[in-house]
N, CA and C atoms of all chains as a GROMACS GRO file, in nm:
protein
  630
    1MET      N    1   8.450   9.317   4.310
    1MET     CA    2   8.578   9.336   4.271
    1MET      C    3   8.684   9.295   4.368
    2THR      N    4   8.787   9.210   4.354
    2THR     CA    5   8.872   9.167   4.446
    2THR      C    6   9.022   9.201   4.380
    3LYS      N    7   9.113   9.200   4.460
    3LYS     CA    8   9.249   9.209   4.415
    3LYS      C    9   9.342   9.117   4.493
    4ARG      N   10   9.422   9.071   4.420
    4ARG     CA   11   9.536   8.957   4.496
    4ARG      C   12   9.636   9.043   4.529
    5LEU      N   13   9.651   9.021   4.671
    5LEU     CA   14   9.798   9.084   4.729
    5LEU      C   15   9.890   8.982   4.775
    6ASN      N   16  10.008   9.017   4.802
    6ASN     CA   17  10.127   8.931   4.844
    6ASN      C   18  10.157   9.020   5.013
    7ILE      N   19  10.117   8.951   5.110
    7ILE     CA   20  10.149   9.035   5.226
    7ILE      C   21  10.212   8.962   5.327
    8THR      N   22  10.296   9.038   5.390
    8THR     CA   23  10.395   8.956   5.503
    8THR      C   24  10.337   8.967   5.638
    9LEU      N   25  10.316   8.856   5.707
    9LEU     CA   26  10.275   8.862   5.865
    9LEU      C   27  10.356   8.811   5.938
   10PRO      N   28  10.337   8.854   6.078
   10PRO     CA   29  10.415   8.792   6.186
   10PRO      C   30  10.386   8.646   6.187
   11ASP      N   31  10.494   8.576   6.237
   11ASP     CA   32  10.469   8.420   6.245
   11ASP      C   33  10.319   8.376   6.323
   12ASP      N   34  10.309   8.436   6.434
   12ASP     CA   35  10.192   8.399   6.504
   12ASP      C   36  10.038   8.434   6.433
   13VAL      N   37  10.062   8.534   6.372
   13VAL     CA   38   9.933   8.590   6.288
   13VAL      C   39   9.913   8.476   6.170
   14ALA      N   40  10.047   8.423   6.110
   14ALA     CA   41  10.017   8.361   5.991
   14ALA      C   42   9.979   8.223   6.038
   15ALA      N   43  10.027   8.199   6.152
   15ALA     CA   44   9.988   8.034   6.203
   15ALA      C   45   9.839   8.044   6.247
   16HIS      N   46   9.775   8.151   6.293
   16HIS     CA   47   9.641   8.185   6.322
   16HIS      C   48   9.558   8.155   6.198
   17LEU      N   49   9.612   8.229   6.100
   17LEU     CA   50   9.531   8.230   5.953
   17LEU      C   51   9.542   8.089   5.894
   18GLU      N   52   9.617   7.985   5.939
   18GLU     CA   53   9.626   7.868   5.877
   18GLU      C   54   9.506   7.785   5.909
   19GLY      N   55   9.457   7.807   6.014
   19GLY     CA   56   9.326   7.752   6.093
   19GLY      C   57   9.217   7.792   6.044
   20VAL      N   58   9.216   7.899   5.980
   20VAL     CA   59   9.085   7.976   5.917
   20VAL      C   60   9.047   7.920   5.793
   21ALA      N   61   8.930   7.895   5.788
   21ALA     CA   62   8.855   7.840   5.643
   21ALA      C   63   8.886   7.919   5.530
   22ASN      N   64   8.832   8.089   5.554
   22ASN     CA   65   8.864   8.171   5.446
   22ASN      C   66   8.939   8.285   5.475
   23ALA      N   67   9.070   8.252   5.458
   23ALA     CA   68   9.154   8.362   5.513
   23ALA      C   69   9.127   8.486   5.464
   24SER      N   70   9.096   8.520   5.340
   24SER     CA   71   9.078   8.615   5.254
   24SER      C   72   8.972   8.698   5.342
   25ALA      N   73   8.858   8.633   5.356
   25ALA     CA   74   8.717   8.715   5.404
   25ALA      C   75   8.748   8.741   5.556
   26TYR      N   76   8.838   8.663   5.621
   26TYR     CA   77   8.865   8.671   5.767
   26TYR      C   78   8.954   8.812   5.772
   27ILE      N   79   9.036   8.830   5.682
   27ILE     CA   80   9.120   8.946   5.702
   27ILE      C   81   9.042   9.072   5.639
   28ALA      N   82   8.960   9.060   5.563
   28ALA     CA   83   8.885   9.176   5.502
   28ALA      C   84   8.770   9.212   5.604
   29GLU      N   85   8.729   9.102   5.696
   29GLU     CA   86   8.650   9.166   5.795
   29GLU      C   87   8.699   9.223   5.890
   30ALA      N   88   8.832   9.179   5.945
   30ALA     CA   89   8.906   9.259   6.035
   30ALA      C   90   8.945   9.406   6.002
   31ILE      N   91   8.984   9.404   5.872
   31ILE     CA   92   9.018   9.554   5.830
   31ILE      C   93   8.898   9.652   5.845
   32ASN      N   94   8.782   9.588   5.779
   32ASN     CA   95   8.661   9.653   5.764
   32ASN      C   96   8.606   9.696   5.914
   33LEU      N   97   8.643   9.626   5.996
   33LEU     CA   98   8.591   9.660   6.150
   33LEU      C   99   8.678   9.751   6.201
   34ARG      N  100   8.819   9.747   6.163
   34ARG     CA  101   8.918   9.849   6.214
   34ARG      C  102   8.887   9.979   6.141
   35ARG      N  103   8.856   9.962   6.023
   35ARG     CA  104   8.789  10.087   5.960
   35ARG      C  105   8.680  10.168   6.042
   36ARG      N  106   8.575  10.093   6.056
   36ARG     CA  107   8.456  10.135   6.120
   36ARG      C  108   8.505  10.202   6.255
   37THR      N  109   8.602  10.135   6.351
   37THR     CA  110   8.603  10.164   6.479
   37THR      C  111   8.697  10.311   6.462
   38GLU      N  112   8.768  10.308   6.366
   38GLU     CA  113   8.859  10.462   6.326
   38GLU      C  114   8.757  10.569   6.288
   39ARG      N  115   8.674  10.530   6.226
   39ARG     CA  116   8.549  10.629   6.163
   39ARG      C  117   8.506  10.691   6.290
   40SER      N  118   8.454  10.586   6.379
   40SER     CA  119   8.377  10.634   6.509
   40SER      C  120   8.468  10.702   6.597
   41ARG      N  121   8.568  10.663   6.619
   41ARG     CA  122   8.679  10.745   6.703
   41ARG      C  123   8.682  10.898   6.650
   42GLU      N  124   8.687  10.895   6.514
   42GLU     CA  125   8.684  11.040   6.445
   42GLU      C  126   8.552  11.122   6.475
   43MET      N  127   8.469  11.027   6.472
   43MET     CA  128   8.323  11.108   6.522
   43MET      C  129   8.312  11.140   6.652
   44LEU      N  130   8.352  11.075   6.724
   44LEU     CA  131   8.351  11.099   6.893
   44LEU      C  132   8.461  11.223   6.892
   45ALA      N  133   8.558  11.224   6.828
   45ALA     CA  134   8.644  11.329   6.840
   45ALA      C  135   8.585  11.479   6.797
   46ARG      N  136   8.500  11.475   6.676
   46ARG     CA  137   8.443  11.581   6.636
   46ARG      C  138   8.338  11.629   6.735
   47HIS      N  139   8.279  11.519   6.819
   47HIS     CA  140   8.184  11.549   6.910
   47HIS      C  141   8.233  11.610   7.051
   48GLY      N  142   8.371  11.623   7.055
   48GLY     CA  143   8.448  11.684   7.161
   48GLY      C  144   8.467  11.568   7.273
   49ILE      N  145   8.466  11.437   7.223
   49ILE     CA  146   8.479  11.316   7.312
   49ILE      C  147   8.619  11.271   7.310
   50THR      N  148   8.732  11.276   7.410
   50THR     CA  149   8.842  11.219   7.393
   50THR      C  150   8.836  11.072   7.495
   51VAL      N  151   8.858  10.971   7.406
   51VAL     CA  152   8.847  10.839   7.466
   51VAL      C  153   8.986  10.788   7.475
   52THR      N  154   8.992  10.713   7.564
   52THR     CA  155   9.152  10.639   7.585
   52THR      C  156   9.103  10.478   7.581
   53ASP      N  157   9.204  10.403   7.529
   53ASP     CA  158   9.213  10.267   7.519
   53ASP      C  159   9.207  10.202   7.654
   54GLU      N  160   9.258  10.260   7.767
   54GLU     CA  161   9.232  10.210   7.879
   54GLU      C  162   9.067  10.228   7.926
   55GLY      N  163   9.024  10.347   7.889
   55GLY     CA  164   8.874  10.374   7.933
   55GLY      C  165   8.779  10.258   7.850
   56ILE      N  166   8.814  10.232   7.740
   56ILE     CA  167   8.757  10.155   7.646
   56ILE      C  168   8.739  10.010   7.689
   57GLN      N  169   8.854   9.978   7.743
   57GLN     CA  170   8.886   9.839   7.820
   57GLN      C  171   8.802   9.860   7.930
   58ALA      N  172   8.810   9.958   8.017
   58ALA     CA  173   8.716   9.959   8.142
   58ALA      C  174   8.561   9.950   8.113
   59ALA      N  175   8.533  10.026   8.004
   59ALA     CA  176   8.396  10.025   7.968
   59ALA      C  177   8.344   9.871   7.954
   60GLY      N  178   8.432   9.816   7.858
   60GLY     CA  179   8.392   9.678   7.826
   60GLY      C  180   8.402   9.563   7.963
   61ASP      N  181   8.472   9.593   8.061
   61ASP     CA  182   8.470   9.516   8.169
   61ASP      C  183   8.349   9.557   8.255
   62LYS      N  184   8.306   9.666   8.243
   62LYS     CA  185   8.166   9.708   8.321
   62LYS      C  186   8.057   9.640   8.235
   63LEU      N  187   8.048   9.634   8.117
   63LEU     CA  188   7.940   9.582   8.040
   63LEU      C  189   7.938   9.435   8.070
   64ARG      N  190   8.067   9.369   8.048
   64ARG     CA  191   8.079   9.237   8.071
   64ARG      C  192   8.019   9.187   8.208
   65ALA      N  193   8.076   9.257   8.308
   65ALA     CA  194   8.025   9.218   8.460
   65ALA      C  195   7.876   9.215   8.431
   66ALA      N  196   7.797   9.318   8.372
   66ALA     CA  197   7.656   9.343   8.389
   66ALA      C  198   7.601   9.194   8.313
   67GLU      N  199   7.666   9.164   8.208
   67GLU     CA  200   7.603   9.041   8.122
   67GLU      C  201   7.638   8.942   8.221
   68ASP      N  202   7.752   8.918   8.281
   68ASP     CA  203   7.761   8.789   8.350
   68ASP      C  204   7.674   8.792   8.477
   69ARG      N  205   7.638   8.902   8.550
   69ARG     CA  206   7.531   8.906   8.643
   69ARG      C  207   7.411   8.848   8.578
   70ARG      N  208   7.370   8.892   8.491
   70ARG     CA  209   7.235   8.843   8.423
   70ARG      C  210   7.240   8.710   8.397
   71ARG      N  211   7.351   8.655   8.342
   71ARG     CA  212   7.384   8.527   8.308
   71ARG      C  213   7.375   8.426   8.426
   72ASN      N  214   7.399   8.479   8.536
   72ASN     CA  215   7.408   8.405   8.665
   72ASN      C  216   7.276   8.414   8.740
   73ARG      N  217   7.181   8.494   8.699
   73ARG     CA  218   7.086   8.491   8.784
   73ARG      C  219   7.000   8.383   8.782
   74PRO      N  220   6.926   8.305   8.890
   74PRO     CA  221   6.861   8.200   8.891
   74PRO      C  222   6.775   8.169   8.768
   75ASP      N  223   6.698   8.276   8.713
   75ASP     CA  224   6.590   8.231   8.637
   75ASP      C  225   6.644   8.250   8.473
   76SER      N  226   6.772   8.259   8.463
   76SER     CA  227   6.826   8.290   8.330
   76SER      C  228   6.850   8.163   8.261
   77GLY      N  229   6.846   8.038   8.333
   77GLY     CA  230   6.864   7.910   8.253
   77GLY      C  231   7.025   7.873   8.242
   78HIS      N  232   7.111   7.993   8.296
   78HIS     CA  233   7.233   7.942   8.285
   78HIS      C  234   7.317   7.962   8.410
   79ALA      N  235   7.256   7.961   8.505
   79ALA     CA  236   7.284   7.993   8.649
   79ALA      C  237   7.381   7.868   8.666
   80ALA      N  238   7.494   7.877   8.757
   80ALA     CA  239   7.556   7.763   8.793
   80ALA      C  240   7.510   7.682   8.907
   81MET      N  241   7.440   9.166   6.284
   81MET     CA  242   7.508   9.237   6.376
   81MET      C  243   7.434   9.250   6.503
   82THR      N  244   7.475   9.183   6.609
   82THR     CA  245   7.411   9.185   6.758
   82THR      C  246   7.392   9.314   6.807
   83VAL      N  247   7.288   9.355   6.855
   83VAL     CA  248   7.257   9.465   6.942
   83VAL      C  249   7.276   9.415   7.077
   84ARG      N  250   7.408   9.447   7.144
   84ARG     CA  251   7.467   9.411   7.274
   84ARG      C  252   7.398   9.518   7.382
   85LEU      N  253   7.401   9.638   7.344
   85LEU     CA  254   7.368   9.754   7.437
   85LEU      C  255   7.260   9.827   7.382
   86ILE      N  256   7.185   9.887   7.478
   86ILE     CA  257   7.053   9.994   7.439
   86ILE      C  258   7.098  10.116   7.522
   87LEU      N  259   7.097  10.230   7.440
   87LEU     CA  260   7.097  10.348   7.530
   87LEU      C  261   6.954  10.426   7.555
   88ASP      N  262   6.907  10.448   7.654
   88ASP     CA  263   6.824  10.528   7.662
   88ASP      C  264   6.829  10.681   7.643
   89THR      N  265   6.725  10.763   7.697
   89THR     CA  266   6.722  10.882   7.653
   89THR      C  267   6.853  10.966   7.771
   90SER      N  268   6.835  10.915   7.873
   90SER     CA  269   6.934  10.985   7.987
   90SER      C  270   7.083  10.923   7.950
   91ALA      N  271   7.109  10.840   7.862
   91ALA     CA  272   7.247  10.811   7.826
   91ALA      C  273   7.267  10.885   7.712
   92LEU      N  274   7.176  10.912   7.628
   92LEU     CA  275   7.196  10.988   7.506
   92LEU      C  276   7.216  11.134   7.523
   93VAL      N  277   7.146  11.186   7.620
   93VAL     CA  278   7.171  11.330   7.679
   93VAL      C  279   7.313  11.325   7.710
   94ALA      N  280   7.349  11.229   7.790
   94ALA     CA  281   7.486  11.233   7.860
   94ALA      C  282   7.574  11.252   7.763
   95TYR      N  283   7.561  11.159   7.651
   95TYR     CA  284   7.664  11.150   7.527
   95TYR      C  285   7.697  11.290   7.486
   96VAL      N  286   7.599  11.388   7.488
   96VAL     CA  287   7.626  11.506   7.422
   96VAL      C  288   7.651  11.628   7.539
   97ALA      N  289   7.675  11.569   7.658
   97ALA     CA  290   7.684  11.684   7.744
   97ALA      C  291   7.802  11.735   7.784
   98ALA      N  292   7.916  11.683   7.715
   98ALA     CA  293   8.056  11.750   7.694
   98ALA      C  294   8.115  11.731   7.837
   99ASP      N  295   8.089  11.645   7.924
   99ASP     CA  296   8.161  11.609   8.029
   99ASP      C  297   8.183  11.477   8.064
  100THR      N  298   8.246  11.425   8.181
  100THR     CA  299   8.281  11.283   8.195
  100THR      C  300   8.182  11.170   8.156
  101ARG      N  301   8.060  11.234   8.164
  101ARG     CA  302   7.954  11.123   8.106
  101ARG      C  303   7.970  11.080   7.950
  102SER      N  304   7.996  11.197   7.895
  102SER     CA  305   8.026  11.196   7.744
  102SER      C  306   8.118  11.084   7.717
  103VAL      N  307   8.221  11.089   7.783
  103VAL     CA  308   8.325  10.999   7.771
  103VAL      C  309   8.308  10.863   7.809
  104GLU      N  310   8.240  10.840   7.928
  104GLU     CA  311   8.189  10.719   7.942
  104GLU      C  312   8.103  10.634   7.839
  105ILE      N  313   8.007  10.708   7.784
  105ILE     CA  314   7.896  10.650   7.670
  105ILE      C  315   7.997  10.622   7.556
  106GLY      N  316   8.099  10.731   7.528
  106GLY     CA  317   8.162  10.708   7.395
  106GLY      C  318   8.262  10.565   7.402
  107GLU      N  319   8.318  10.557   7.546
  107GLU     CA  320   8.394  10.445   7.555
  107GLU      C  321   8.329  10.324   7.554
  108LEU      N  322   8.194  10.308   7.586
  108LEU     CA  323   8.099  10.210   7.574
  108LEU      C  324   8.058  10.174   7.446
  109LEU      N  325   8.044  10.269   7.361
  109LEU     CA  326   7.998  10.277   7.230
  109LEU      C  327   8.132  10.204   7.157
  110LEU      N  328   8.241  10.247   7.163
  110LEU     CA  329   8.369  10.188   7.111
  110LEU      C  330   8.381  10.052   7.151
  111ASN      N  331   8.363  10.013   7.252
  111ASN     CA  332   8.385   9.881   7.321
  111ASN      C  333   8.298   9.786   7.238
  112VAL      N  334   8.183   9.823   7.246
  112VAL     CA  335   8.095   9.743   7.183
  112VAL      C  336   8.120   9.710   7.049
  113GLU      N  337   8.140   9.828   6.964
  113GLU     CA  338   8.183   9.797   6.824
  113GLU      C  339   8.304   9.737   6.789
  114GLU      N  340   8.400   9.755   6.876
  114GLU     CA  341   8.529   9.692   6.856
  114GLU      C  342   8.521   9.530   6.857
  115ASN      N  343   8.416   9.501   6.949
  115ASN     CA  344   8.380   9.358   6.949
  115ASN      C  345   8.308   9.302   6.852
  116GLY      N  346   8.265   9.379   6.760
  116GLY     CA  347   8.175   9.336   6.622
  116GLY      C  348   8.043   9.332   6.668
  117ASP      N  349   8.020   9.402   6.752
  117ASP     CA  350   7.850   9.428   6.805
  117ASP      C  351   7.817   9.555   6.766
  118THR      N  352   7.691   9.595   6.805
  118THR     CA  353   7.640   9.718   6.794
  118THR      C  354   7.572   9.778   6.907
  119THR      N  355   7.537   9.913   6.917
  119THR     CA  356   7.468   9.979   7.014
  119THR      C  357   7.344  10.006   6.972
  120GLY      N  358   7.223   9.983   7.025
  120GLY     CA  359   7.098  10.035   6.966
  120GLY      C  360   7.044  10.167   7.057
  121VAL      N  361   6.973  10.236   6.978
  121VAL     CA  362   6.918  10.372   7.008
  121VAL      C  363   6.777  10.350   6.964
  122PRO      N  364   6.686  10.330   7.066
  122PRO     CA  365   6.544  10.324   7.052
  122PRO      C  366   6.496  10.459   6.994
  123ALA      N  367   6.430  10.463   6.874
  123ALA     CA  368   6.380  10.582   6.801
  123ALA      C  369   6.313  10.695   6.914
  124LEU      N  370   6.234  10.626   7.001
  124LEU     CA  371   6.162  10.714   7.090
  124LEU      C  372   6.268  10.804   7.192
  125CYS      N  373   6.354  10.718   7.219
  125CYS     CA  374   6.460  10.773   7.312
  125CYS      C  375   6.543  10.895   7.237
  126LEU      N  376   6.572  10.867   7.097
  126LEU     CA  377   6.630  10.971   7.028
  126LEU      C  378   6.538  11.099   7.040
  127VAL      N  379   6.408  11.080   6.989
  127VAL     CA  380   6.304  11.190   6.996
  127VAL      C  381   6.300  11.268   7.127
  128GLU      N  382   6.306  11.192   7.247
  128GLU     CA  383   6.284  11.244   7.358
  128GLU      C  384   6.414  11.313   7.397
  129GLY      N  385   6.542  11.274   7.359
  129GLY     CA  386   6.661  11.329   7.392
  129GLY      C  387   6.664  11.460   7.312
  130TYR      N  388   6.637  11.448   7.203
  130TYR     CA  389   6.628  11.570   7.091
  130TYR      C  390   6.576  11.674   7.153
  131GLN      N  391   6.454  11.657   7.229
  131GLN     CA  392   6.367  11.766   7.284
  131GLN      C  393   6.456  11.836   7.399
  132GLN      N  394   6.546  11.749   7.463
  132GLN     CA  395   6.626  11.793   7.585
  132GLN      C  396   6.730  11.875   7.588
  133VAL      N  397   6.811  11.879   7.452
  133VAL     CA  398   6.944  11.950   7.434
  133VAL      C  399   6.928  12.041   7.323
  134SER      N  400   7.047  12.131   7.317
  134SER     CA  401   7.065  12.224   7.252
  134SER      C  402   7.072  12.198   7.087
  135GLU      N  403   7.042  12.272   7.003
  135GLU     CA  404   7.059  12.257   6.863
  135GLU      C  405   7.195  12.206   6.833
  136GLU      N  406   7.301  12.228   6.871
  136GLU     CA  407   7.448  12.193   6.859
  136GLU      C  408   7.416  12.050   6.900
  137GLN      N  409   7.372  12.010   7.014
  137GLN     CA  410   7.377  11.889   7.051
  137GLN      C  411   7.302  11.786   6.968
  138ARG      N  412   7.190  11.849   6.936
  138ARG     CA  413   7.095  11.793   6.842
  138ARG      C  414   7.159  11.727   6.719
  139ALA      N  415   7.248  11.802   6.660
  139ALA     CA  416   7.313  11.742   6.534
  139ALA      C  417   7.403  11.621   6.581
  140LYS      N  418   7.460  11.647   6.702
  140LYS     CA  419   7.564  11.519   6.724
  140LYS      C  420   7.468  11.383   6.756
  141LEU      N  421   7.338  11.430   6.810
  141LEU     CA  422   7.252  11.291   6.837
  141LEU      C  423   7.234  11.224   6.704
  142LEU      N  424   7.184  11.314   6.610
  142LEU     CA  425   7.150  11.268   6.482
  142LEU      C  426   7.256  11.200   6.424
  143GLU      N  427   7.384  11.278   6.407
  143GLU     CA  428   7.503  11.202   6.339
  143GLU      C  429   7.525  11.050   6.421
  144LEU      N  430   7.527  11.050   6.550
  144LEU     CA  431   7.558  10.924   6.615
  144LEU      C  432   7.468  10.809   6.562
  145VAL      N  433   7.351  10.827   6.502
  145VAL     CA  434   7.286  10.710   6.436
  145VAL      C  435   7.260  10.726   6.296
  146ALA      N  436   7.347  10.818   6.223
  146ALA     CA  437   7.333  10.855   6.088
  146ALA      C  438   7.391  10.755   5.998
  147GLU      N  439   7.492  10.682   6.028
  147GLU     CA  440   7.576  10.624   5.954
  147GLU      C  441   7.531  10.475   5.970
  148GLU      N  442   7.504  10.389   5.852
  148GLU     CA  443   7.458  10.231   5.864
  148GLU      C  444   7.576  10.170   5.920
  149GLU      N  445   7.684  10.201   5.921
  149GLU     CA  446   7.809  10.128   5.980
  149GLU      C  447   7.873  10.212   6.083
  150GLY      N  448   7.793  10.288   6.140
  150GLY     CA  449   7.842  10.386   6.263
  150GLY      C  450   7.837  10.286   6.396
  151PRO      N  451   7.863  10.372   6.519
  151PRO     CA  452   7.878  10.271   6.631
  151PRO      C  453   7.729  10.236   6.697
  152ALA      N  454   7.634  10.323   6.646
  152ALA     CA  455   7.496  10.304   6.709
  152ALA      C  456   7.394  10.289   6.576
  153ALA      N  457   7.306  10.186   6.620
  153ALA     CA  458   7.193  10.178   6.510
  153ALA      C  459   7.071  10.225   6.577
  154LEU      N  460   7.008  10.307   6.494
  154LEU     CA  461   6.853  10.358   6.523
  154LEU      C  462   6.765  10.237   6.516
  155LEU      N  463   6.686  10.223   6.643
  155LEU     CA  464   6.592  10.088   6.651
  155LEU      C  465   6.459  10.178   6.628
  156PRO      N  466   6.393  10.135   6.509
  156PRO     CA  467   6.253  10.177   6.489
  156PRO      C  468   6.151  10.124   6.589
  157LEU      N  469   6.023  10.168   6.569
  157LEU     CA  470   5.920  10.105   6.662
  157LEU      C  471   5.819  10.057   6.576
  158PRO      N  472   5.868   9.922   6.540
  158PRO     CA  473   5.757   9.843   6.414
  158PRO      C  474   5.641   9.819   6.490
  159ALA      N  475   5.523   9.810   6.395
  159ALA     CA  476   5.390   9.779   6.437
  159ALA      C  477   5.395   9.667   6.534
  160ALA      N  478   5.464   9.566   6.481
  160ALA     CA  479   5.454   9.433   6.597
  160ALA      C  480   5.472   9.478   6.745
  161ASP      N  481   5.555   9.569   6.758
  161ASP     CA  482   5.614   9.615   6.899
  161ASP      C  483   5.526   9.740   6.967
  162VAL      N  484   5.442   9.774   6.898
  162VAL     CA  485   5.356   9.905   6.953
  162VAL      C  486   5.269   9.860   7.076
  163GLY      N  487   5.205   9.739   7.060
  163GLY     CA  488   5.151   9.692   7.176
  163GLY      C  489   5.209   9.667   7.299
  164ALA      N  490   5.337   9.616   7.312
  164ALA     CA  491   5.430   9.578   7.404
  164ALA      C  492   5.448   9.730   7.474
  165VAL      N  493   5.505   9.789   7.367
  165VAL     CA  494   5.561   9.947   7.436
  165VAL      C  495   5.447  10.025   7.490
  166ALA      N  496   5.308  10.012   7.430
  166ALA     CA  497   5.194  10.095   7.479
  166ALA      C  498   5.158  10.054   7.618
  167ARG      N  499   5.177   9.886   7.661
  167ARG     CA  500   5.129   9.820   7.778
  167ARG      C  501   5.222   9.894   7.871
  168LEU      N  502   5.380   9.881   7.846
  168LEU     CA  503   5.469   9.923   7.940
  168LEU      C  504   5.451  10.077   7.987
  169ALA      N  505   5.405  10.161   7.881
  169ALA     CA  506   5.376  10.320   7.894
  169ALA      C  507   5.269  10.340   7.985
  170LEU      N  508   5.196  10.235   8.013
  170LEU     CA  509   5.082  10.273   8.128
  170LEU      C  510   5.156  10.292   8.244
  171ARG      N  511   5.294  10.249   8.270
  171ARG     CA  512   5.343  10.238   8.415
  171ARG      C  513   5.471  10.315   8.394
  172ILE      N  514   5.539  10.328   8.266
  172ILE     CA  515   5.656  10.426   8.290
  172ILE      C  516   5.667  10.523   8.170
  173PRO      N  517   5.751  10.592   8.143
  173PRO     CA  518   5.733  10.701   8.043
  173PRO      C  519   5.760  10.624   7.900
  174VAL      N  520   5.704  10.676   7.788
  174VAL     CA  521   5.692  10.597   7.676
  174VAL      C  522   5.824  10.562   7.608
  175ALA      N  523   5.932  10.660   7.611
  175ALA     CA  524   6.060  10.640   7.580
  175ALA      C  525   6.128  10.534   7.642
  176HIS      N  526   6.094  10.527   7.791
  176HIS     CA  527   6.170  10.415   7.856
  176HIS      C  528   6.103  10.288   7.831
  177ALA      N  529   5.983  10.293   7.796
  177ALA     CA  530   5.894  10.165   7.753
  177ALA      C  531   5.958  10.106   7.628
  178HIS      N  532   5.986  10.208   7.513
  178HIS     CA  533   6.058  10.157   7.388
  178HIS      C  534   6.195  10.101   7.423
  179ALA      N  535   6.280  10.179   7.526
  179ALA     CA  536   6.416  10.116   7.584
  179ALA      C  537   6.401   9.975   7.625
  180ALA      N  538   6.301   9.966   7.706
  180ALA     CA  539   6.275   9.828   7.806
  180ALA      C  540   6.248   9.709   7.695
  181THR      N  541   6.143   9.757   7.608
  181THR     CA  542   6.105   9.660   7.512
  181THR      C  543   6.222   9.615   7.412
  182GLU      N  544   6.324   9.709   7.386
  182GLU     CA  545   6.425   9.679   7.274
  182GLU      C  546   6.524   9.598   7.367
  183ALA      N  547   6.550   9.632   7.475
  183ALA     CA  548   6.636   9.556   7.557
  183ALA      C  549   6.590   9.416   7.561
  184ALA      N  550   6.462   9.385   7.594
  184ALA     CA  551   6.420   9.254   7.600
  184ALA      C  552   6.425   9.180   7.460
  185LYS      N  553   6.380   9.252   7.359
  185LYS     CA  554   6.375   9.198   7.254
  185LYS      C  555   6.524   9.144   7.188
  186HIS      N  556   6.633   9.227   7.210
  186HIS     CA  557   6.737   9.192   7.160
  186HIS      C  558   6.824   9.116   7.267
  187GLY      N  559   6.779   9.100   7.392
  187GLY     CA  560   6.859   9.036   7.469
  187GLY      C  561   6.967   9.112   7.513
  188ALA      N  562   6.942   9.273   7.516
  188ALA     CA  563   7.076   9.337   7.531
  188ALA      C  564   7.063   9.397   7.686
  189ILE      N  565   7.187   9.465   7.701
  189ILE     CA  566   7.192   9.523   7.836
  189ILE      C  567   7.138   9.666   7.802
  190LEU      N  568   7.065   9.741   7.917
  190LEU     CA  569   7.031   9.860   7.905
  190LEU      C  570   7.106   9.959   7.969
  191GLY      N  571   7.175  10.045   7.908
  191GLY     CA  572   7.271  10.161   7.983
  191GLY      C  573   7.157  10.276   7.994
  192THR      N  574   7.182  10.317   8.129
  192THR     CA  575   7.079  10.429   8.163
  192THR      C  576   7.143  10.496   8.313
  193TYR      N  577   7.120  10.620   8.304
  193TYR     CA  578   7.146  10.709   8.435
  193TYR      C  579   7.030  10.703   8.521
  194GLU      N  580   6.918  10.645   8.482
  194GLU     CA  581   6.790  10.645   8.544
  194GLU      C  582   6.716  10.502   8.569
  195GLY      N  583   6.804  10.404   8.609
  195GLY     CA  584   6.787  10.274   8.641
  195GLY      C  585   6.639  10.240   8.712
  196LYS      N  586   6.645  10.360   8.836
  196LYS     CA  587   6.517  10.346   8.925
  196LYS      C  588   6.413  10.353   8.853
  197THR      N  589   6.384  10.435   8.764
  197THR     CA  590   6.262  10.474   8.700
  197THR      C  591   6.216  10.360   8.606
  198TYR      N  592   6.280  10.240   8.585
  198TYR     CA  593   6.233  10.141   8.525
  198TYR      C  594   6.128  10.036   8.612
  199ALA      N  595   6.144  10.089   8.740
  199ALA     CA  596   6.091   9.990   8.842
  199ALA      C  597   6.090   9.846   8.827
  200ASP      N  598   5.981   9.785   8.798
  200ASP     CA  599   5.982   9.632   8.771
  200ASP      C  600   5.949   9.607   8.629
  201SER      N  601   5.964   9.694   8.529
  201SER     CA  602   5.931   9.677   8.390
  201SER      C  603   6.056   9.608   8.333
  202ILE      N  604   6.162   9.592   8.393
  202ILE     CA  605   6.282   9.526   8.343
  202ILE      C  606   6.371   9.474   8.467
  203ALA      N  607   6.409   9.331   8.447
  203ALA     CA  608   6.495   9.293   8.560
  203ALA      C  609   6.609   9.380   8.588
  204THR      N  610   6.649   9.404   8.706
  204THR     CA  611   6.768   9.499   8.735
  204THR      C  612   6.901   9.449   8.681
  205ASP      N  613   6.914   9.310   8.665
  205ASP     CA  614   7.016   9.242   8.614
  205ASP      C  615   7.042   9.284   8.446
  206ASP      N  616   6.924   9.337   8.420
  206ASP     CA  617   6.936   9.368   8.254
  206ASP      C  618   6.982   9.521   8.231
  207ILE      N  619   7.013   9.591   8.364
  207ILE     CA  620   7.027   9.729   8.347
  207ILE      C  621   7.162   9.766   8.378
  208LEU      N  622   7.266   9.844   8.306
  208LEU     CA  623   7.389   9.875   8.328
  208LEU      C  624   7.367  10.024   8.391
  209ASP      N  625   7.398  10.045   8.519
  209ASP     CA  626   7.362  10.172   8.592
  209ASP      C  627   7.476  10.244   8.570
  210LEU      N  628   7.463  10.362   8.479
  210LEU     CA  629   7.592  10.438   8.436
  210LEU      C  630   7.598  10.537   8.545
   0.00000   0.00000   0.00000
């Protein structure tokens, strides 16, 4: 089941969507991801865990650094 | 959905510890999810962690992996992987063996507070020392 909507978007977002093959699916996927993360934040709060956007960003930096180290090791096939 | 991060028993116990480590794990879970990926929880690690925590904490561990679209996915031990896990478990604890096997299988980083206990069963670059 789908519903047709008229929505207003900032110019830069609208410009980005113009380059997307299926804008409806793209928007739906983004909203679903947002809903998932909101539910996850609620669960963490129920578990007594207070996160911050800065902390989430820092956690991502740490994980990416580990992935970069792995990517750059000699036997990875991706080393420079 | 790509499994980008594996959490072992030590990380799961930390998640429910109600201290700064809980926040560290929670923020990792959210970052992975916000990037459209997921975090894998090997079943044997969940079972082992379940043994180590309080009843209240056990409920949190189960809820963490309960939702199909939650921040973490429970990774079963399928028949095809039993041999690999069993071989590794000759050298390291069985839950560690499941975690290392899942990390290799998914090409994921293994998040742990016990990196040294994995010895040479997984490349050190595959480990995120928490």
